[in-house]
C-alpha positions in Angstrom: 68.0 85.1 96.2 69.0 84.1 92.7 72.3 82.2 92.2 75.3 83.9 90.9 76.3 82.8 87.4 80.0 82.0 87.2 82.5 81.0 84.4 85.8 79.2 85.0 88.7 79.8 82.7 91.6 77.4 83.6 94.0 75.6 81.4 95.1 72.9 83.8 92.4 70.1 83.4 93.1 68.6 86.9 92.8 71.9 88.7 89.8 72.9 86.6 88.0 69.7 87.3 88.7 69.9 91.0 87.6 73.5 91.3 84.5 72.9 89.2 83.5 70.0 91.5 84.0 72.0 94.7 82.3 75.1 93.5 79.3 73.2 92.1 78.4 72.2 95.7 77.7 75.9 96.6 74.0 76.8 96.7 75.0 80.4 95.8 76.8 79.7 92.6 75.6 78.4 89.2 78.6 77.4 87.0 77.6 77.9 83.4 80.9 78.0 81.5 84.3 76.3 81.6 87.0 77.2 79.2 90.7 76.3 78.9 92.0 79.7 77.7 90.8 83.1 76.4 90.3 81.9 72.8 88.2 79.0 74.0 86.2 81.4 76.3 85.3 83.8 73.5 84.2 80.9 71.2 81.8 79.6 73.9 80.2 83.0 75.0 77.7 83.2 72.2 76.3 79.8 73.3 76.6 79.9 77.1 75.7 83.5 77.7 77.7 86.0 79.9 78.4 84.9 83.5 78.2 87.6 86.2 81.6 86.6 87.5 84.6 84.9 85.9 87.3 83.0 87.8 90.3 83.6 85.5 93.6 81.7 85.5 96.5 84.1 84.7 99.0 81.8 83.0 97.4 80.2 80.0 98.6 79.2 76.5 97.2 80.9 73.4 95.6 83.7 75.3 96.6 84.4 79.0 94.4 85.7 81.8 95.6 89.3 81.6 94.8 89.6 77.8 91.5 87.8 78.2 90.5 90.1 81.1 91.3 93.2 79.1 89.3 92.1 76.1 86.4 90.7 78.2 86.1 94.0 80.0 86.1 95.9 76.8 83.3 93.8 75.3 81.4 93.3 78.6 82.3 96.1 81.1 79.7 95.0 83.6 81.2 91.6 84.3 83.4 90.9 87.4 86.7 89.0 87.0 88.6 87.3 89.8 92.1 86.3 88.9 93.2 82.9 90.2 96.9 82.1 90.3 99.5 79.9 91.9 102.0 82.8 92.0 102.1 85.8 94.4 103.7 88.0 91.7 103.0 91.7 92.5 103.8 92.6 88.8 100.9 90.3 87.7 98.8 91.8 90.4 99.0 95.3 89.0 98.7 94.1 85.4 95.5 92.4 86.4 94.1 95.5 88.1 95.0 97.6 85.0 93.4 95.0 82.7 90.1 95.2 84.7 90.2 92.5 87.3 88.2 93.1 90.4 90.1 90.7 92.7 93.2 88.5 92.9 93.2 85.2 94.7 95.7 82.4 95.1 94.4 79.0 93.9 95.3 77.4 97.2 92.7 79.5 99.0 90.0 77.5 100.8 86.9 76.9 98.6 84.6 78.8 100.9 86.9 81.8 100.6 86.7 81.7 96.8 82.9 81.4 97.0 82.8 84.4 99.5 85.0 86.4 97.0 82.5 85.8 94.3 79.7 87.2 96.5 81.9 90.1 97.7 82.9 91.2 94.2 79.3 91.6 93.2 78.8 93.6 96.4 81.3 96.2 95.2 84.4 94.7 97.0 87.8 94.0 95.6 88.8 90.7 97.3 92.4 89.6 97.5 94.2 86.8 99.2 95.9 88.1 102.3 99.4 87.7 100.9 98.4 89.7 97.8 96.7 92.4 99.9 99.8 92.6 102.0 102.0 93.1 98.9 99.6 95.8 97.7 99.8 97.6 101.0 103.6 97.3 101.2 103.9 98.9 97.8 101.5 101.6 98.8 103.5 102.3 102.0 106.7 102.7 100.0 107.7 106.4 99.6 106.6 107.1 96.0 103.3 105.2 96.4 102.5 106.8 99.8 103.2 110.2 98.2 101.0 109.3 95.3 98.1 108.4 97.6 98.5 111.8 99.3 98.7 113.5 96.0 95.6 111.7 94.6 93.7 112.4 97.8 94.6 116.1 97.8 93.9 116.5 94.1 90.5 114.9 94.5 89.8 116.9 97.7 88.9 113.7 99.6 87.9 114.0 103.2 89.8 112.3 106.0 87.1 109.6 106.1 87.1 109.1 102.3 90.9 108.8 102.3 90.6 106.2 105.1 88.1 104.2 103.1 90.2 104.5 99.9 93.2 103.1 101.8 91.0 100.2 102.9 90.1 99.5 99.3 93.8 99.2 98.4 94.2 96.6 101.2 91.5 94.5 99.5 89.0 95.0 102.3 85.4 94.7 101.3 82.4 96.9 102.1 81.2 94.8 105.1 84.7 94.7 106.6 85.2 98.4 106.1 82.0 99.1 107.9 83.0 96.9 110.8 86.4 98.5 111.0 85.0 102.0 111.0 81.9 101.2 113.1 79.4 102.5 110.5 76.8 100.9 108.4 77.3 99.3 104.9 75.0 102.0 103.5 77.2 104.7 104.8 80.3 103.1 103.3 78.6 102.8 100.0 77.7 106.4 100.1 81.3 107.4 100.8 82.4 105.2 97.9 80.1 106.9 95.5 81.6 110.2 96.5 85.1 108.8 96.2 84.5 107.4 92.7 83.0 110.7 91.6 85.9 112.8 92.9 88.5 110.4 91.4 86.5 110.2 88.2 86.5 106.4 88.1 83.8 103.9 87.6 84.5 101.6 90.6 86.8 100.1 93.2 89.2 98.5 90.6 89.9 101.8 88.9 90.2 103.6 92.2 92.8 101.2 93.5 94.7 101.3 90.2 94.7 105.1 90.3 96.0 105.2 93.9 98.9 102.9 93.2 99.9 105.0 90.2 99.6 102.4 87.6 97.2 104.2 85.3 97.2 107.6 83.8 
């Protein structure tokens, strides 16, 4: 199995060096780019090539993670972006999702969890740190959001199983975990996801989650 190419965008040199050192020990990851902000990232891309997955700091000078994510997805829609932050800010969470991020992790997560998230996001998942997944679920369960989930599901004519899987996506649960939760194969879940994306008229899990929480038109 080929290694996953990863780029790290982090403006704190101490954190960046520590994370780079830890991630470089993984046999599954090939770190090919390290930038201190969005402007630095775009300067380097013509030389380094485009990583499959970006680990993106959210608070950076010159060009922050939200802006960088939005521009990066516009230029290279196939890449996956995992936001890394010290703050459990639900406003930033939804801004990141709207910008195109595929996951949202706190920097104090264990290294192996960040590595697993890199693998999961390429597998179609939308990994989140537990506290961020909990925030997303709490917001979903609030009256307007719950009603919006029902409205989206009804409008798209989702089946009960499809609606159940969609709610799992909002919780940040990946394909493997959904299959275990519902006692079906990964292949079955992927097939359901294809149908969900088609019915919602979205391109993937990130857009599906954003549509359900009512943060995009």
